[in-house]
N, C-alpha and C positions, 0 to 999 in steps of 0.2 A: 765752164768758167771756174777758176780757182776761188773758192770761198775763203778758205783758210790756208795759210802757208807759214812755215817756220824755217828759219835759216840758222844753222849752227846753234841751236838752243842748248843752253847749259843751266843746270841747277845744282848748286853745291850746298851742303848743310855742314855747319860746324858742330861737332859733338865732343863731349869730354872723353879723354883717353888717359885717365890717370890724374894724379895730383897736379893741378895747374897746367895741364896739357890739353890741347885740343887737336882734333884731326878733322879733315874734311871728307865727307862722303860725297862722291861724284854721282848723285842720284840720276841725273840726266846729263849725258856727255855728247855734245856735238851732234844733235839730232836735226836733220833737215828732211822735211816732207811737205806735201800739200794734200788738201782734201777738196774735191770738186763739189760744186753746188749740187745738192740732191743725192750725194753719194754717202754710203756708209763705209768708213775705213775701220777695219778691225785692228786691234793692237793686243798681241798676246805675249806671254812670257810667264815664268814662274813668279811666285810671291817674292817681293823685294827687288824686282828687276827695274823698277822705275816707271811702270806704266801709269799708276795713279799720279805720281809726282809730275809726269809729263802732262797729263790731262789738266791738272790743277794749275800748272805753270802756264799752259796754253791760255787758260782763262784769267791768268794773273791773280789767282787766289794765292799763289806763291809768286813772288817777284823773281824773274829770271836773273841768274848770275851773269849770263852773256847770251848773245844771239838776238834775233829779231822775230817778231810775231806780226803777221799781216792779216787783216780782215778786209776782203774785197779790195785788195791792193793797197789799203791804207796801213801804214806802220803804227801799231797800237802798243808798242813795247813800253813806252813811257808816258802815254797820254792818260788823262782822267778817264776811268773805266765806266762810270755810271751810265753814260749814254749807250755803251756797248753791252751792259748787263742785260738790257732788253733783248739783244740780238744773240747773246751767247749764254747758255744755261747749263746746268749740270744735274744729273740724277745720281745720287750717292749710293754707295754699295749697301750700307746697312740702314734700312729705313727706321729701325727702332731708335737709333742714336742720332739720326739726322732730322727727326721731327721733334719739335719742342713739346715735351709732355704736359706743359701747363697751358698750351693753346689748343683750342678746338680746331677741327678740320677747316671750318670756315675761316678762322683767324689765320691758319697756316697758308691756305690757298689765297686768301684775300690780302695778305701782307704785301706781296710784290705788286698787286694791283694798286694798293694804297701808295707805295713808294714811288711808283712811276705814274701815278695819277691817271689811271686808265678808266676810271668810272666817274661819271659826273653826278651821280646820286646814289643813295643807299640802295634803292631798288635795282639800279643797273649793276651795282656791285654784287648784290645777291643773285641776280640772274646770271652774271658771268661765272660766279662760283658754282652755281647749280649746273650750268652748261658744261663746265670743266669736269665736274664730278661725273656727270653722265657720260662724257667722252671716254673716261678711264674705267667705266663699268661700275661706278657707285651711283648713289641717288641722293636727293636732297635731304633725306632722313639722316644720312651720315654726317651732315654738315655740323651738327651740334655735339658730336661725340669727340672723345679724346683719343689720341693715338693708341693708348694701351688697350682700348676696347676692340681693336682690329687685329686680324691675323697678319702675318708677315707679308703675304701677297697683297692684302688690302692696304697696308701701310705703304708699300712701294707704289701702289696706284695713287695714293695721296701725294707722294713725292713727285710722281710724274705730272700730276695735275698742277702742282706748284710750279714745276719747270715750264709748263705750257701757259701759265697764267699771263705771261708778258708777251706772248706770241713770238717766240724766238725763231731765228733762222738756223741756229747751230746748237746742238746739244751734245755734251760729253756724257756718255753713259758709262759710269765708272763701276764696272762689274754689277750691273743692276739686278742680276738674277742669281748671283753666287750664294746669297744668303737664304734663298728660297727653296722649297721642295721641288723636286724634279717635275712633278705634275703641274706646278704653277709656273715654272720657268717658261715652258712653251707658250702659255697664255700671254705672259708679259712680252716675250719676244714677238709673237704674232701681232700683239697690239701696237708695239713700237713700229713694226713694218707697215701696218695699216695707217697709222698716224703720219708716217713719213710720206706715204703716197698721197694722202689726203691734204696734208698741210705743207708739202714740199720742204720737209726738214732735211738737214744734213747732220749725220752722226759721226762721232768718234766713239766706237764701241770697244771698251776695254774689258778683257776677260782673261782668265788663265786656261779656260776650257776651249781648245781650238775647234772642237766640234760645234759648239754654240756659235762661235765667231764665224765659222765657215758658212753657217746657215744664213746669217743676216748680212754679211759684208761682201762688197764688190772686190775690194782689195784687202790684203792682210799684211801688217807689219809685225815683225818679231823682234822683241827686245831682250837683251841679256846684259845684266849688270850696268844698266843705264844707257847702253849703246844700241842703236838700230842695226841689226845684223842681216836682215833680209826683208824685202818688200816686193810683193807680186800680186797679180790677180788671184782670187781665192782658189779657183780650180787649178791654176798653174802651180801655186804653192803646195797644194795637197798632193798633186800628181808628180811634181818634179821639184822637191825641196833641194836646194843646193848647199845650204849651210849645215854643218854637222849638228848644230844645236837644234835647228828646225826639224831635222830628221828624228832627233831624240824626242822632241815634243810630240811629233805625230805618232811615233811608236808607243808612246805612253797612253794614247787614247785606246780604251778597251773596245774590242770588237766581239759581239756576242756569237762568235763562231770559233770553237777551239781549233779547227783545222787551219783556218786563216791565221789565227794567233800563232800557232806553232810554225807555220810556214814563213812568217815574216822574219826578215833578217834583223838581227839585233846590232845596235851600235854600242860597242864596248866603251864605256867612259871610265877611264882609270886616271888616278891622280888626286890632287888636293883641291877641294872646293875652296875657291878664293874668298878672302874676307873683303866685304864691300868697302871697309875703311882702308884697305891696303890692296887695291886691285892690281893684278900683275901688269907689268909693262908690256907694250905691244898689244897683241890680240888678247882680249880679256878672257876668251874661252880656251886659250891654249893649254892651260893646266889640266883640262879635262878632255881635250880633243885628241882622237886617235890619229889624226893627220898632222899634228903639230910639227913644224919644222923650225930651223934656225931663224928664218926671216920673221916668223910669228912673234918671236921674243924681241926682235929689234925694232919693229914698226907696227903701229896699229893699222889694220887694213881699212881702206876707204870704201865707202859704199859706191859700187860701180854697176853699170847696166850690163849684165851677162847676156841677156837676150831682150827682145822688145818688151818693155814694161816690167822686167824681172831684175831687181837690184839685189846685190849681195855684197857683204863685207867679209871677204875671205881670201887669203893669199893663195889657197890651194885649189880654188875653183877656176 
């Protein structure tokens, strides 16, 4: 069953471009996809490609410029979101900036419980907070401490406990491990997987490291300059990438074997890196693509199904 679906989602930002002039950044451009109940959909791409904006627009932390958002078949694009905040949560990238430094851990985790009135007494509230802290690998002694007293990994655990406090069905994981040490990343990813199995959660897992996304996701979407250029099952995407940008991303992943590294074919990217405020007409990747043809400049490729479950937006595939 489709838990989340978006159709033609767009998000534009107006930015200053000189004296009394503004331009639009097309941060998310005509993205359509769905996420099945209990699934983890990975979303990858380089910094600035629109991954985070897409995730926040999906939750309506940013209001969409155009398109539709559905939750369990209900159109929530323009409805009051408070009832859906319980069902849809987010784990932010940088825990040190997403946790209020003036609030204790108990106050941070307890705030959503108070907003949605999930505890009938002070004792029930305290028990819920302690249970949430225990679930993410902390204990009741941490409840009265402040965020600055914790390591980055512990701060992220507090952020995860806050997201779980309202018993959500869907969580946007916005690069939840990118700010953490490598040794801590695997702990957080494994914990998210365990919680998904136990609580029947659905994730949108956003990251720029495709090796991390591959580990946790059933399907992976690839974004470039706000557009979705490829979407496929994780194993299929890694073994048989169709879009030139996806192949470039995969070749950028380091492999601890010099023989394999030397034997891998390189994708030569030549040309001008496009300005997000002045994206090229037609295919957005054409200024760097070794396959670029005349048609690529004339029309933007539509996402089409090249094989069963494998979608790609490229005129040359």
